[in-house]
N, C-alpha and C positions, 0 to 999 in steps of 0.2 A: 849116758853121762857118767854113771857110776864107774863104768869100765875105764873111761878115759881118765877119769880122776885117779883111779888106782894106778894107771900107766904113768901119769904124771909123778906120782909119788914113788916110782921105782918098782912097782908090784906088777910087773909085765906079765907073769904066768897068771896071777889072779885075774887081771884084766882080760887076758886072752880066754880064760875059763868063762868069764862072765859074757864076753861077746859070742862064744860059741853056743852058750845057752840061749841067747837072745836069737840067734839066727835059726834056731829049731823052729820058732814060730813064725820067722819071716826070712826064708832062706834066699830070697832074691833082693833083698834090700841092699842097694849098692853102697850106701854109706857104711853099714855094718861090715859089708864084705871088704871094703877099703881099710876100715880100721883093724879088721882082723888080719889083713895082709900086713899092715904095720906091725902088729903084735907079732906075728910069726916071724917077720924079717928080724925084728929087735931080739928074738929068741933063737936066731941063726937056722930057723926052719924054712930054708929058702925055697924048697919044692911046694911047700904048703903056702908060702907067701905068694909065689908066682901063681898059683892056682886061684887064691882069693882075689888078687889083683885082676886076673884075667876075667874072672866071674864078674867082679865089680864093673869092669868095662863093658861087658855084655849087658849088664843089668842097669847100667847107668842112663840108657835112653837118651833123653835130650839134654842131659847135663854134660855138655862138651868138655868142660874143664875136668870133671871127674873121670870121664872116659880117657882123656889124654893122660892125665896124671896116673891113672891105673895102668894103662899100657906101659908108660914109662917105667913104673916101679916094678911091673912084672919083668921087663927087660933087666932092671937092676938086679932083681933076684936071681935071674939067669946068670948074669955076669959074676955074681957072687960064687956061683957054682962052676964057673969057667965053662959054661954051656953058651958059647959065643953064637952059634947058629940060632938057638932058641932066643937069645936076647935080639938078634936082628929081626926075628919073626914078630 
């Protein structure tokens, strides 16, 4: 929650750093991975964002909405880099 609060206050890098520390303890937590993807995207780190979103989709398990949104956002991160084949996959 503190990371998302920092993000809402415009402190994206601080929020990203907090999420990265949290993922050390729980690297497969899909909601953290998804949020880290959002942060990376906001920081124009599109390769990193695509990786986080892709991992969130894999770890999302039964949460179909999270899986769908993660795949969608991973594609958007690829489009931002003009990697259209990646986006389609």
